[in-house]
mmCIF entry with sequence, helices, sheets and N, C-alpha, C, O atoms, coordinates in Angstrom:
data_MODEL
# 
_entry.id   MODEL 
# 
_entity.id                         1 
_entity.type                       polymer 
_entity.pdbx_number_of_molecules   1 
# 
_entity_poly.entity_id                      1 
_entity_poly.type                           'polypeptide(L)' 
_entity_poly.nstd_linkage                   no 
_entity_poly.nstd_monomer                   no 
_entity_poly.pdbx_seq_one_letter_code       MLRSLKKLFTDDCPECNQSLEYSSNHLYYTKSCPNGHFSEETYPHLGVSIIYKN 
_entity_poly.pdbx_seq_one_letter_code_can   MLRSLKKLFTDDCPECNQSLEYSSNHLYYTKSCPNGHFSEETYPHLGVSIIYKN 
_entity_poly.pdbx_strand_id                 A 
# 
loop_
_entity_poly_seq.entity_id 
_entity_poly_seq.num 
_entity_poly_seq.mon_id 
_entity_poly_seq.hetero 
1 1  MET n 
1 2  LEU n 
1 3  ARG n 
1 4  SER n 
1 5  LEU n 
1 6  LYS n 
1 7  LYS n 
1 8  LEU n 
1 9  PHE n 
1 10 THR n 
1 11 ASP n 
1 12 ASP n 
1 13 CYS n 
1 14 PRO n 
1 15 GLU n 
1 16 CYS n 
1 17 ASN n 
1 18 GLN n 
1 19 SER n 
1 20 LEU n 
1 21 GLU n 
1 22 TYR n 
1 23 SER n 
1 24 SER n 
1 25 ASN n 
1 26 HIS n 
1 27 LEU n 
1 28 TYR n 
1 29 TYR n 
1 30 THR n 
1 31 LYS n 
1 32 SER n 
1 33 CYS n 
1 34 PRO n 
1 35 ASN n 
1 36 GLY n 
1 37 HIS n 
1 38 PHE n 
1 39 SER n 
1 40 GLU n 
1 41 GLU n 
1 42 THR n 
1 43 TYR n 
1 44 PRO n 
1 45 HIS n 
1 46 LEU n 
1 47 GLY n 
1 48 VAL n 
1 49 SER n 
1 50 ILE n 
1 51 ILE n 
1 52 TYR n 
1 53 LYS n 
1 54 ASN n 
# 
_struct_asym.id          A 
_struct_asym.entity_id   1 
# 
_struct_conf.conf_type_id            HELX_P 
_struct_conf.id                      HELX_P1 
_struct_conf.pdbx_PDB_helix_id       AA1 
_struct_conf.beg_label_comp_id       LEU 
_struct_conf.beg_label_asym_id       A 
_struct_conf.beg_label_seq_id        2 
_struct_conf.pdbx_beg_PDB_ins_code   ? 
_struct_conf.end_label_comp_id       LYS 
_struct_conf.end_label_asym_id       A 
_struct_conf.end_label_seq_id        7 
_struct_conf.pdbx_end_PDB_ins_code   ? 
_struct_conf.beg_auth_comp_id        LEU 
_struct_conf.beg_auth_asym_id        A 
_struct_conf.beg_auth_seq_id         2 
_struct_conf.end_auth_comp_id        LYS 
_struct_conf.end_auth_asym_id        A 
_struct_conf.end_auth_seq_id         7 
_struct_conf.pdbx_PDB_helix_class    1 
_struct_conf.details                 ? 
_struct_conf.pdbx_PDB_helix_length   6 
# 
_struct_conf_type.id          HELX_P 
_struct_conf_type.criteria    ? 
_struct_conf_type.reference   ? 
# 
_struct_sheet.id               AA1 
_struct_sheet.type             ? 
_struct_sheet.number_strands   4 
_struct_sheet.details          ? 
# 
loop_
_struct_sheet_order.sheet_id 
_struct_sheet_order.range_id_1 
_struct_sheet_order.range_id_2 
_struct_sheet_order.offset 
_struct_sheet_order.sense 
AA1 1 2 ? anti-parallel 
AA1 2 3 ? anti-parallel 
AA1 3 4 ? anti-parallel 
# 
loop_
_struct_sheet_range.sheet_id 
_struct_sheet_range.id 
_struct_sheet_range.beg_label_comp_id 
_struct_sheet_range.beg_label_asym_id 
_struct_sheet_range.beg_label_seq_id 
_struct_sheet_range.pdbx_beg_PDB_ins_code 
_struct_sheet_range.end_label_comp_id 
_struct_sheet_range.end_label_asym_id 
_struct_sheet_range.end_label_seq_id 
_struct_sheet_range.pdbx_end_PDB_ins_code 
_struct_sheet_range.beg_auth_comp_id 
_struct_sheet_range.beg_auth_asym_id 
_struct_sheet_range.beg_auth_seq_id 
_struct_sheet_range.end_auth_comp_id 
_struct_sheet_range.end_auth_asym_id 
_struct_sheet_range.end_auth_seq_id 
AA1 1 GLU A 21 ? SER A 24 ? GLU A 21 SER A 24 
AA1 2 TYR A 29 ? SER A 32 ? TYR A 29 SER A 32 
AA1 3 PHE A 38 ? TYR A 43 ? PHE A 38 TYR A 43 
AA1 4 VAL A 48 ? LYS A 53 ? VAL A 48 LYS A 53 
# 
loop_
_atom_site.group_PDB 
_atom_site.id 
_atom_site.type_symbol 
_atom_site.label_atom_id 
_atom_site.label_alt_id 
_atom_site.label_comp_id 
_atom_site.label_asym_id 
_atom_site.label_entity_id 
_atom_site.label_seq_id 
_atom_site.pdbx_PDB_ins_code 
_atom_site.Cartn_x 
_atom_site.Cartn_y 
_atom_site.Cartn_z 
_atom_site.occupancy 
_atom_site.B_iso_or_equiv 
_atom_site.pdbx_formal_charge 
_atom_site.auth_seq_id 
_atom_site.auth_comp_id 
_atom_site.auth_asym_id 
_atom_site.auth_atom_id 
_atom_site.pdbx_PDB_model_num 
ATOM 1   N N  . MET A 1 1  ? 0.817  -1.193 0.010   1.00 0.00 ? 1  MET A N  1 
ATOM 2   C CA . MET A 1 1  ? 0.002  0.002  0.011   1.00 0.00 ? 1  MET A CA 1 
ATOM 3   C C  . MET A 1 1  ? 0.875  1.256  -0.005  1.00 0.00 ? 1  MET A C  1 
ATOM 4   O O  . MET A 1 1  ? 0.647  2.176  -0.791  1.00 0.00 ? 1  MET A O  1 
ATOM 5   N N  . LEU A 1 2  ? 1.876  1.278  0.875   1.00 0.00 ? 2  LEU A N  1 
ATOM 6   C CA . LEU A 1 2  ? 2.734  2.433  0.966   1.00 0.00 ? 2  LEU A CA 1 
ATOM 7   C C  . LEU A 1 2  ? 3.536  2.645  -0.314  1.00 0.00 ? 2  LEU A C  1 
ATOM 8   O O  . LEU A 1 2  ? 3.761  3.783  -0.727  1.00 0.00 ? 2  LEU A O  1 
ATOM 9   N N  . ARG A 1 3  ? 3.967  1.556  -0.941  1.00 0.00 ? 3  ARG A N  1 
ATOM 10  C CA . ARG A 1 3  ? 4.725  1.639  -2.190  1.00 0.00 ? 3  ARG A CA 1 
ATOM 11  C C  . ARG A 1 3  ? 3.882  2.234  -3.314  1.00 0.00 ? 3  ARG A C  1 
ATOM 12  O O  . ARG A 1 3  ? 4.378  3.048  -4.092  1.00 0.00 ? 3  ARG A O  1 
ATOM 13  N N  . SER A 1 4  ? 2.624  1.840  -3.407  1.00 0.00 ? 4  SER A N  1 
ATOM 14  C CA . SER A 1 4  ? 1.745  2.401  -4.463  1.00 0.00 ? 4  SER A CA 1 
ATOM 15  C C  . SER A 1 4  ? 1.418  3.872  -4.189  1.00 0.00 ? 4  SER A C  1 
ATOM 16  O O  . SER A 1 4  ? 1.243  4.648  -5.128  1.00 0.00 ? 4  SER A O  1 
ATOM 17  N N  . LEU A 1 5  ? 1.333  4.255  -2.935  1.00 0.00 ? 5  LEU A N  1 
ATOM 18  C CA . LEU A 1 5  ? 1.108  5.664  -2.573  1.00 0.00 ? 5  LEU A CA 1 
ATOM 19  C C  . LEU A 1 5  ? 2.327  6.492  -2.925  1.00 0.00 ? 5  LEU A C  1 
ATOM 20  O O  . LEU A 1 5  ? 2.180  7.619  -3.398  1.00 0.00 ? 5  LEU A O  1 
ATOM 21  N N  . LYS A 1 6  ? 3.528  5.971  -2.708  1.00 0.00 ? 6  LYS A N  1 
ATOM 22  C CA . LYS A 1 6  ? 4.761  6.694  -3.029  1.00 0.00 ? 6  LYS A CA 1 
ATOM 23  C C  . LYS A 1 6  ? 4.885  6.919  -4.524  1.00 0.00 ? 6  LYS A C  1 
ATOM 24  O O  . LYS A 1 6  ? 5.415  7.951  -4.936  1.00 0.00 ? 6  LYS A O  1 
ATOM 25  N N  . LYS A 1 7  ? 4.411  5.985  -5.365  1.00 0.00 ? 7  LYS A N  1 
ATOM 26  C CA . LYS A 1 7  ? 4.480  6.111  -6.812  1.00 0.00 ? 7  LYS A CA 1 
ATOM 27  C C  . LYS A 1 7  ? 3.671  7.320  -7.320  1.00 0.00 ? 7  LYS A C  1 
ATOM 28  O O  . LYS A 1 7  ? 3.969  7.866  -8.382  1.00 0.00 ? 7  LYS A O  1 
ATOM 29  N N  . LEU A 1 8  ? 2.655  7.727  -6.561  1.00 0.00 ? 8  LEU A N  1 
ATOM 30  C CA . LEU A 1 8  ? 1.857  8.880  -6.965  1.00 0.00 ? 8  LEU A CA 1 
ATOM 31  C C  . LEU A 1 8  ? 2.640  10.177 -6.901  1.00 0.00 ? 8  LEU A C  1 
ATOM 32  O O  . LEU A 1 8  ? 2.320  11.122 -7.622  1.00 0.00 ? 8  LEU A O  1 
ATOM 33  N N  . PHE A 1 9  ? 3.671  10.246 -6.043  1.00 0.00 ? 9  PHE A N  1 
ATOM 34  C CA . PHE A 1 9  ? 4.404  11.455 -5.797  1.00 0.00 ? 9  PHE A CA 1 
ATOM 35  C C  . PHE A 1 9  ? 5.820  11.460 -6.363  1.00 0.00 ? 9  PHE A C  1 
ATOM 36  O O  . PHE A 1 9  ? 6.542  12.440 -6.182  1.00 0.00 ? 9  PHE A O  1 
ATOM 37  N N  . THR A 1 10 ? 6.235  10.400 -7.038  1.00 0.00 ? 10 THR A N  1 
ATOM 38  C CA . THR A 1 10 ? 7.564  10.354 -7.663  1.00 0.00 ? 10 THR A CA 1 
ATOM 39  C C  . THR A 1 10 ? 7.415  10.270 -9.162  1.00 0.00 ? 10 THR A C  1 
ATOM 40  O O  . THR A 1 10 ? 6.461  9.684  -9.673  1.00 0.00 ? 10 THR A O  1 
ATOM 41  N N  . ASP A 1 11 ? 8.354  10.852 -9.858  1.00 0.00 ? 11 ASP A N  1 
ATOM 42  C CA . ASP A 1 11 ? 8.367  10.810 -11.316 1.00 0.00 ? 11 ASP A CA 1 
ATOM 43  C C  . ASP A 1 11 ? 9.446  9.843  -11.785 1.00 0.00 ? 11 ASP A C  1 
ATOM 44  O O  . ASP A 1 11 ? 10.525 9.769  -11.197 1.00 0.00 ? 11 ASP A O  1 
ATOM 45  N N  . ASP A 1 12 ? 9.150  9.113  -12.833 1.00 0.00 ? 12 ASP A N  1 
ATOM 46  C CA . ASP A 1 12 ? 10.093 8.149  -13.409 1.00 0.00 ? 12 ASP A CA 1 
ATOM 47  C C  . ASP A 1 12 ? 10.452 8.541  -14.838 1.00 0.00 ? 12 ASP A C  1 
ATOM 48  O O  . ASP A 1 12 ? 9.679  9.205  -15.528 1.00 0.00 ? 12 ASP A O  1 
ATOM 49  N N  . CYS A 1 13 ? 11.626 8.122  -15.262 1.00 0.00 ? 13 CYS A N  1 
ATOM 50  C CA . CYS A 1 13 ? 12.046 8.337  -16.628 1.00 0.00 ? 13 CYS A CA 1 
ATOM 51  C C  . CYS A 1 13 ? 11.180 7.538  -17.570 1.00 0.00 ? 13 CYS A C  1 
ATOM 52  O O  . CYS A 1 13 ? 10.939 6.359  -17.307 1.00 0.00 ? 13 CYS A O  1 
ATOM 53  N N  . PRO A 1 14 ? 10.689 8.127  -18.679 1.00 0.00 ? 14 PRO A N  1 
ATOM 54  C CA . PRO A 1 14 ? 9.866  7.364  -19.616 1.00 0.00 ? 14 PRO A CA 1 
ATOM 55  C C  . PRO A 1 14 ? 10.653 6.284  -20.375 1.00 0.00 ? 14 PRO A C  1 
ATOM 56  O O  . PRO A 1 14 ? 10.041 5.361  -20.913 1.00 0.00 ? 14 PRO A O  1 
ATOM 57  N N  . GLU A 1 15 ? 11.987 6.370  -20.434 1.00 0.00 ? 15 GLU A N  1 
ATOM 58  C CA . GLU A 1 15 ? 12.804 5.389  -21.150 1.00 0.00 ? 15 GLU A CA 1 
ATOM 59  C C  . GLU A 1 15 ? 13.186 4.198  -20.259 1.00 0.00 ? 15 GLU A C  1 
ATOM 60  O O  . GLU A 1 15 ? 12.970 3.046  -20.635 1.00 0.00 ? 15 GLU A O  1 
ATOM 61  N N  . CYS A 1 16 ? 13.755 4.480  -19.076 1.00 0.00 ? 16 CYS A N  1 
ATOM 62  C CA . CYS A 1 16 ? 14.311 3.410  -18.255 1.00 0.00 ? 16 CYS A CA 1 
ATOM 63  C C  . CYS A 1 16 ? 13.575 3.196  -16.918 1.00 0.00 ? 16 CYS A C  1 
ATOM 64  O O  . CYS A 1 16 ? 13.950 2.301  -16.160 1.00 0.00 ? 16 CYS A O  1 
ATOM 65  N N  . ASN A 1 17 ? 12.570 3.970  -16.622 1.00 0.00 ? 17 ASN A N  1 
ATOM 66  C CA . ASN A 1 17 ? 11.746 3.895  -15.430 1.00 0.00 ? 17 ASN A CA 1 
ATOM 67  C C  . ASN A 1 17 ? 12.511 4.066  -14.123 1.00 0.00 ? 17 ASN A C  1 
ATOM 68  O O  . ASN A 1 17 ? 12.067 3.570  -13.087 1.00 0.00 ? 17 ASN A O  1 
ATOM 69  N N  . GLN A 1 18 ? 13.646 4.752  -14.145 1.00 0.00 ? 18 GLN A N  1 
ATOM 70  C CA . GLN A 1 18 ? 14.375 5.093  -12.930 1.00 0.00 ? 18 GLN A CA 1 
ATOM 71  C C  . GLN A 1 18 ? 13.811 6.400  -12.374 1.00 0.00 ? 18 GLN A C  1 
ATOM 72  O O  . GLN A 1 18 ? 13.261 7.208  -13.122 1.00 0.00 ? 18 GLN A O  1 
ATOM 73  N N  . SER A 1 19 ? 13.946 6.604  -11.072 1.00 0.00 ? 19 SER A N  1 
ATOM 74  C CA . SER A 1 19 ? 13.466 7.833  -10.441 1.00 0.00 ? 19 SER A CA 1 
ATOM 75  C C  . SER A 1 19 ? 14.277 9.019  -10.948 1.00 0.00 ? 19 SER A C  1 
ATOM 76  O O  . SER A 1 19 ? 15.494 8.927  -11.111 1.00 0.00 ? 19 SER A O  1 
ATOM 77  N N  . LEU A 1 20 ? 13.596 10.129 -11.194 1.00 0.00 ? 20 LEU A N  1 
ATOM 78  C CA . LEU A 1 20 ? 14.242 11.339 -11.671 1.00 0.00 ? 20 LEU A CA 1 
ATOM 79  C C  . LEU A 1 20 ? 14.902 12.084 -10.520 1.00 0.00 ? 20 LEU A C  1 
ATOM 80  O O  . LEU A 1 20 ? 14.415 12.056 -9.389  1.00 0.00 ? 20 LEU A O  1 
ATOM 81  N N  . GLU A 1 21 ? 16.008 12.747 -10.812 1.00 0.00 ? 21 GLU A N  1 
ATOM 82  C CA . GLU A 1 21 ? 16.708 13.549 -9.823  1.00 0.00 ? 21 GLU A CA 1 
ATOM 83  C C  . GLU A 1 21 ? 16.248 15.007 -9.939  1.00 0.00 ? 21 GLU A C  1 
ATOM 84  O O  . GLU A 1 21 ? 16.089 15.518 -11.048 1.00 0.00 ? 21 GLU A O  1 
ATOM 85  N N  . TYR A 1 22 ? 16.038 15.665 -8.821  1.00 0.00 ? 22 TYR A N  1 
ATOM 86  C CA . TYR A 1 22 ? 15.559 17.036 -8.790  1.00 0.00 ? 22 TYR A CA 1 
ATOM 87  C C  . TYR A 1 22 ? 16.650 17.992 -8.365  1.00 0.00 ? 22 TYR A C  1 
ATOM 88  O O  . TYR A 1 22 ? 17.489 17.657 -7.529  1.00 0.00 ? 22 TYR A O  1 
ATOM 89  N N  . SER A 1 23 ? 16.639 19.182 -8.938  1.00 0.00 ? 23 SER A N  1 
ATOM 90  C CA . SER A 1 23 ? 17.493 20.284 -8.508  1.00 0.00 ? 23 SER A CA 1 
ATOM 91  C C  . SER A 1 23 ? 16.781 21.592 -8.791  1.00 0.00 ? 23 SER A C  1 
ATOM 92  O O  . SER A 1 23 ? 15.895 21.644 -9.643  1.00 0.00 ? 23 SER A O  1 
ATOM 93  N N  . SER A 1 24 ? 17.154 22.639 -8.091  1.00 0.00 ? 24 SER A N  1 
ATOM 94  C CA . SER A 1 24 ? 16.508 23.924 -8.314  1.00 0.00 ? 24 SER A CA 1 
ATOM 95  C C  . SER A 1 24 ? 17.430 25.078 -7.937  1.00 0.00 ? 24 SER A C  1 
ATOM 96  O O  . SER A 1 24 ? 18.380 24.923 -7.170  1.00 0.00 ? 24 SER A O  1 
ATOM 97  N N  . ASN A 1 25 ? 17.119 26.224 -8.498  1.00 0.00 ? 25 ASN A N  1 
ATOM 98  C CA . ASN A 1 25 ? 17.737 27.470 -8.056  1.00 0.00 ? 25 ASN A CA 1 
ATOM 99  C C  . ASN A 1 25 ? 16.630 28.520 -8.042  1.00 0.00 ? 25 ASN A C  1 
ATOM 100 O O  . ASN A 1 25 ? 15.460 28.146 -8.123  1.00 0.00 ? 25 ASN A O  1 
ATOM 101 N N  . HIS A 1 26 ? 16.925 29.762 -7.949  1.00 0.00 ? 26 HIS A N  1 
ATOM 102 C CA . HIS A 1 26 ? 15.894 30.784 -7.814  1.00 0.00 ? 26 HIS A CA 1 
ATOM 103 C C  . HIS A 1 26 ? 15.136 31.051 -9.117  1.00 0.00 ? 26 HIS A C  1 
ATOM 104 O O  . HIS A 1 26 ? 14.112 31.734 -9.091  1.00 0.00 ? 26 HIS A O  1 
ATOM 105 N N  . LEU A 1 27 ? 15.611 30.533 -10.253 1.00 0.00 ? 27 LEU A N  1 
ATOM 106 C CA . LEU A 1 27 ? 14.958 30.784 -11.536 1.00 0.00 ? 27 LEU A CA 1 
ATOM 107 C C  . LEU A 1 27 ? 14.152 29.611 -12.057 1.00 0.00 ? 27 LEU A C  1 
ATOM 108 O O  . LEU A 1 27 ? 13.094 29.810 -12.655 1.00 0.00 ? 27 LEU A O  1 
ATOM 109 N N  . TYR A 1 28 ? 14.627 28.391 -11.844 1.00 0.00 ? 28 TYR A N  1 
ATOM 110 C CA . TYR A 1 28 ? 13.947 27.229 -12.414 1.00 0.00 ? 28 TYR A CA 1 
ATOM 111 C C  . TYR A 1 28 ? 14.201 25.969 -11.617 1.00 0.00 ? 28 TYR A C  1 
ATOM 112 O O  . TYR A 1 28 ? 15.104 25.905 -10.782 1.00 0.00 ? 28 TYR A O  1 
ATOM 113 N N  . TYR A 1 29 ? 13.368 24.950 -11.900 1.00 0.00 ? 29 TYR A N  1 
ATOM 114 C CA . TYR A 1 29 ? 13.474 23.624 -11.315 1.00 0.00 ? 29 TYR A CA 1 
ATOM 115 C C  . TYR A 1 29 ? 13.859 22.652 -12.434 1.00 0.00 ? 29 TYR A C  1 
ATOM 116 O O  . TYR A 1 29 ? 13.424 22.811 -13.574 1.00 0.00 ? 29 TYR A O  1 
ATOM 117 N N  . THR A 1 30 ? 14.676 21.646 -12.105 1.00 0.00 ? 30 THR A N  1 
ATOM 118 C CA . THR A 1 30 ? 15.095 20.667 -13.080 1.00 0.00 ? 30 THR A CA 1 
ATOM 119 C C  . THR A 1 30 ? 14.805 19.262 -12.562 1.00 0.00 ? 30 THR A C  1 
ATOM 120 O O  . THR A 1 30 ? 15.098 18.948 -11.408 1.00 0.00 ? 30 THR A O  1 
ATOM 121 N N  . LYS A 1 31 ? 14.228 18.418 -13.420 1.00 0.00 ? 31 LYS A N  1 
ATOM 122 C CA . LYS A 1 31 ? 14.090 16.998 -13.167 1.00 0.00 ? 31 LYS A CA 1 
ATOM 123 C C  . LYS A 1 31 ? 14.867 16.299 -14.283 1.00 0.00 ? 31 LYS A C  1 
ATOM 124 O O  . LYS A 1 31 ? 14.679 16.608 -15.459 1.00 0.00 ? 31 LYS A O  1 
ATOM 125 N N  . SER A 1 32 ? 15.742 15.357 -13.915 1.00 0.00 ? 32 SER A N  1 
ATOM 126 C CA . SER A 1 32 ? 16.508 14.683 -14.967 1.00 0.00 ? 32 SER A CA 1 
ATOM 127 C C  . SER A 1 32 ? 16.747 13.218 -14.604 1.00 0.00 ? 32 SER A C  1 
ATOM 128 O O  . SER A 1 32 ? 16.794 12.839 -13.434 1.00 0.00 ? 32 SER A O  1 
ATOM 129 N N  . CYS A 1 33 ? 16.895 12.417 -15.648 1.00 0.00 ? 33 CYS A N  1 
ATOM 130 C CA . CYS A 1 33 ? 17.196 11.004 -15.526 1.00 0.00 ? 33 CYS A CA 1 
ATOM 131 C C  . CYS A 1 33 ? 18.679 10.840 -15.179 1.00 0.00 ? 33 CYS A C  1 
ATOM 132 O O  . CYS A 1 33 ? 19.520 11.506 -15.784 1.00 0.00 ? 33 CYS A O  1 
ATOM 133 N N  . PRO A 1 34 ? 19.016 9.983  -14.234 1.00 0.00 ? 34 PRO A N  1 
ATOM 134 C CA . PRO A 1 34 ? 20.435 9.761  -13.941 1.00 0.00 ? 34 PRO A CA 1 
ATOM 135 C C  . PRO A 1 34 ? 21.215 9.165  -15.098 1.00 0.00 ? 34 PRO A C  1 
ATOM 136 O O  . PRO A 1 34 ? 22.440 9.280  -15.130 1.00 0.00 ? 34 PRO A O  1 
ATOM 137 N N  . ASN A 1 35 ? 20.543 8.532  -16.045 1.00 0.00 ? 35 ASN A N  1 
ATOM 138 C CA . ASN A 1 35 ? 21.216 7.946  -17.215 1.00 0.00 ? 35 ASN A CA 1 
ATOM 139 C C  . ASN A 1 35 ? 21.219 8.868  -18.418 1.00 0.00 ? 35 ASN A C  1 
ATOM 140 O O  . ASN A 1 35 ? 21.727 8.487  -19.472 1.00 0.00 ? 35 ASN A O  1 
ATOM 141 N N  . GLY A 1 36 ? 20.663 10.083 -18.297 1.00 0.00 ? 36 GLY A N  1 
ATOM 142 C CA . GLY A 1 36 ? 20.703 11.067 -19.351 1.00 0.00 ? 36 GLY A CA 1 
ATOM 143 C C  . GLY A 1 36 ? 19.657 10.915 -20.459 1.00 0.00 ? 36 GLY A C  1 
ATOM 144 O O  . GLY A 1 36 ? 19.813 11.506 -21.528 1.00 0.00 ? 36 GLY A O  1 
ATOM 145 N N  . HIS A 1 37 ? 18.586 10.129 -20.225 1.00 0.00 ? 37 HIS A N  1 
ATOM 146 C CA . HIS A 1 37 ? 17.568 9.927  -21.246 1.00 0.00 ? 37 HIS A CA 1 
ATOM 147 C C  . HIS A 1 37 ? 16.573 11.100 -21.331 1.00 0.00 ? 37 HIS A C  1 
ATOM 148 O O  . HIS A 1 37 ? 16.018 11.363 -22.398 1.00 0.00 ? 37 HIS A O  1 
ATOM 149 N N  . PHE A 1 38 ? 16.351 11.792 -20.224 1.00 0.00 ? 38 PHE A N  1 
ATOM 150 C CA . PHE A 1 38 ? 15.245 12.740 -20.148 1.00 0.00 ? 38 PHE A CA 1 
ATOM 151 C C  . PHE A 1 38 ? 15.611 13.846 -19.159 1.00 0.00 ? 38 PHE A C  1 
ATOM 152 O O  . PHE A 1 38 ? 16.233 13.583 -18.130 1.00 0.00 ? 38 PHE A O  1 
ATOM 153 N N  . SER A 1 39 ? 15.222 15.089 -19.476 1.00 0.00 ? 39 SER A N  1 
ATOM 154 C CA . SER A 1 39 ? 15.318 16.160 -18.493 1.00 0.00 ? 39 SER A CA 1 
ATOM 155 C C  . SER A 1 39 ? 14.212 17.160 -18.769 1.00 0.00 ? 39 SER A C  1 
ATOM 156 O O  . SER A 1 39 ? 13.776 17.321 -19.909 1.00 0.00 ? 39 SER A O  1 
ATOM 157 N N  . GLU A 1 40 ? 13.763 17.832 -17.716 1.00 0.00 ? 40 GLU A N  1 
ATOM 158 C CA . GLU A 1 40 ? 12.695 18.816 -17.828 1.00 0.00 ? 40 GLU A CA 1 
ATOM 159 C C  . GLU A 1 40 ? 13.063 20.021 -16.983 1.00 0.00 ? 40 GLU A C  1 
ATOM 160 O O  . GLU A 1 40 ? 13.410 19.884 -15.810 1.00 0.00 ? 40 GLU A O  1 
ATOM 161 N N  . GLU A 1 41 ? 12.987 21.197 -17.580 1.00 0.00 ? 41 GLU A N  1 
ATOM 162 C CA . GLU A 1 41 ? 13.205 22.460 -16.875 1.00 0.00 ? 41 GLU A CA 1 
ATOM 163 C C  . GLU A 1 41 ? 11.858 23.156 -16.747 1.00 0.00 ? 41 GLU A C  1 
ATOM 164 O O  . GLU A 1 41 ? 11.112 23.248 -17.722 1.00 0.00 ? 41 GLU A O  1 
ATOM 165 N N  . THR A 1 42 ? 11.536 23.651 -15.541 1.00 0.00 ? 42 THR A N  1 
ATOM 166 C CA . THR A 1 42 ? 10.290 24.347 -15.317 1.00 0.00 ? 42 THR A CA 1 
ATOM 167 C C  . THR A 1 42 ? 10.606 25.731 -14.799 1.00 0.00 ? 42 THR A C  1 
ATOM 168 O O  . THR A 1 42 ? 11.333 25.887 -13.818 1.00 0.00 ? 42 THR A O  1 
ATOM 169 N N  . TYR A 1 43 ? 10.058 26.737 -15.460 1.00 0.00 ? 43 TYR A N  1 
ATOM 170 C CA . TYR A 1 43 ? 10.189 28.137 -15.065 1.00 0.00 ? 43 TYR A CA 1 
ATOM 171 C C  . TYR A 1 43 ? 8.843  28.605 -14.533 1.00 0.00 ? 43 TYR A C  1 
ATOM 172 O O  . TYR A 1 43 ? 7.992  29.033 -15.313 1.00 0.00 ? 43 TYR A O  1 
ATOM 173 N N  . PRO A 1 44 ? 8.630  28.531 -13.206 1.00 0.00 ? 44 PRO A N  1 
ATOM 174 C CA . PRO A 1 44 ? 7.299  28.823 -12.668 1.00 0.00 ? 44 PRO A CA 1 
ATOM 175 C C  . PRO A 1 44 ? 6.839  30.254 -12.858 1.00 0.00 ? 44 PRO A C  1 
ATOM 176 O O  . PRO A 1 44 ? 5.640  30.487 -13.015 1.00 0.00 ? 44 PRO A O  1 
ATOM 177 N N  . HIS A 1 45 ? 7.739  31.217 -12.851 1.00 0.00 ? 45 HIS A N  1 
ATOM 178 C CA . HIS A 1 45 ? 7.347  32.600 -13.028 1.00 0.00 ? 45 HIS A CA 1 
ATOM 179 C C  . HIS A 1 45 ? 6.893  32.897 -14.459 1.00 0.00 ? 45 HIS A C  1 
ATOM 180 O O  . HIS A 1 45 ? 6.173  33.868 -14.691 1.00 0.00 ? 45 HIS A O  1 
ATOM 181 N N  . LEU A 1 46 ? 7.311  32.063 -15.422 1.00 0.00 ? 46 LEU A N  1 
ATOM 182 C CA . LEU A 1 46 ? 6.870  32.216 -16.801 1.00 0.00 ? 46 LEU A CA 1 
ATOM 183 C C  . LEU A 1 46 ? 5.748  31.249 -17.158 1.00 0.00 ? 46 LEU A C  1 
ATOM 184 O O  . LEU A 1 46 ? 5.066  31.436 -18.166 1.00 0.00 ? 46 LEU A O  1 
ATOM 185 N N  . GLY A 1 47 ? 5.551  30.218 -16.343 1.00 0.00 ? 47 GLY A N  1 
ATOM 186 C CA . GLY A 1 47 ? 4.561  29.228 -16.645 1.00 0.00 ? 47 GLY A CA 1 
ATOM 187 C C  . GLY A 1 47 ? 4.973  28.330 -17.813 1.00 0.00 ? 47 GLY A C  1 
ATOM 188 O O  . GLY A 1 47 ? 4.130  27.886 -18.592 1.00 0.00 ? 47 GLY A O  1 
ATOM 189 N N  . VAL A 1 48 ? 6.284  28.064 -17.926 1.00 0.00 ? 48 VAL A N  1 
ATOM 190 C CA . VAL A 1 48 ? 6.824  27.294 -19.062 1.00 0.00 ? 48 VAL A CA 1 
ATOM 191 C C  . VAL A 1 48 ? 7.587  26.072 -18.546 1.00 0.00 ? 48 VAL A C  1 
ATOM 192 O O  . VAL A 1 48 ? 8.312  26.139 -17.554 1.00 0.00 ? 48 VAL A O  1 
ATOM 193 N N  . SER A 1 49 ? 7.399  24.956 -19.252 1.00 0.00 ? 49 SER A N  1 
ATOM 194 C CA . SER A 1 49 ? 8.190  23.742 -19.019 1.00 0.00 ? 49 SER A CA 1 
ATOM 195 C C  . SER A 1 49 ? 8.844  23.348 -20.341 1.00 0.00 ? 49 SER A C  1 
ATOM 196 O O  . SER A 1 49 ? 8.196  23.330 -21.388 1.00 0.00 ? 49 SER A O  1 
ATOM 197 N N  . ILE A 1 50 ? 10.128 23.033 -20.278 1.00 0.00 ? 50 ILE A N  1 
ATOM 198 C CA . ILE A 1 50 ? 10.902 22.605 -21.461 1.00 0.00 ? 50 ILE A CA 1 
ATOM 199 C C  . ILE A 1 50 ? 11.353 21.180 -21.202 1.00 0.00 ? 50 ILE A C  1 
ATOM 200 O O  . ILE A 1 50 ? 12.009 20.902 -20.198 1.00 0.00 ? 50 ILE A O  1 
ATOM 201 N N  . ILE A 1 51 ? 10.999 20.275 -22.109 1.00 0.00 ? 51 ILE A N  1 
ATOM 202 C CA . ILE A 1 51 ? 11.332 18.854 -21.963 1.00 0.00 ? 51 ILE A CA 1 
ATOM 203 C C  . ILE A 1 51 ? 12.373 18.459 -23.015 1.00 0.00 ? 51 ILE A C  1 
ATOM 204 O O  . ILE A 1 51 ? 12.193 18.722 -24.204 1.00 0.00 ? 51 ILE A O  1 
ATOM 205 N N  . TYR A 1 52 ? 13.451 17.832 -22.571 1.00 0.00 ? 52 TYR A N  1 
ATOM 206 C CA . TYR A 1 52 ? 14.496 17.351 -23.454 1.00 0.00 ? 52 TYR A CA 1 
ATOM 207 C C  . TYR A 1 52 ? 14.510 15.831 -23.406 1.00 0.00 ? 52 TYR A C  1 
ATOM 208 O O  . TYR A 1 52 ? 14.563 15.240 -22.327 1.00 0.00 ? 52 TYR A O  1 
ATOM 209 N N  . LYS A 1 53 ? 14.463 15.197 -24.578 1.00 0.00 ? 53 LYS A N  1 
ATOM 210 C CA . LYS A 1 53 ? 14.584 13.733 -24.651 1.00 0.00 ? 53 LYS A CA 1 
ATOM 211 C C  . LYS A 1 53 ? 15.758 13.398 -25.529 1.00 0.00 ? 53 LYS A C  1 
ATOM 212 O O  . LYS A 1 53 ? 15.902 13.982 -26.603 1.00 0.00 ? 53 LYS A O  1 
ATOM 213 N N  . ASN A 1 54 ? 16.607 12.474 -25.111 1.00 0.00 ? 54 ASN A N  1 
ATOM 214 C CA . ASN A 1 54 ? 17.786 12.070 -25.893 1.00 0.00 ? 54 ASN A CA 1 
ATOM 215 C C  . ASN A 1 54 ? 17.506 10.806 -26.633 1.00 0.00 ? 54 ASN A C  1 
ATOM 216 O O  . ASN A 1 54 ? 18.373 10.304 -27.348 1.00 0.00 ? 54 ASN A O  1 
# 
C-alpha cells in the first residue's frame, strides 16, 4: 500500500523507469534522468516547461 502511494508522488524516466533527480535554483526547477535519457526544466514565473529527450 505504501509503495503504491509513493508512486503517486515520484516521477520516473519514460525510457528506463528510474526515479528522476531534482535540483533547483531561484529561476527554475530541473528533473533529470540519472542515465541522461530525459530532463525537464520548469520556469514557474513564466509558466513554461521545457522537456528534453535524448
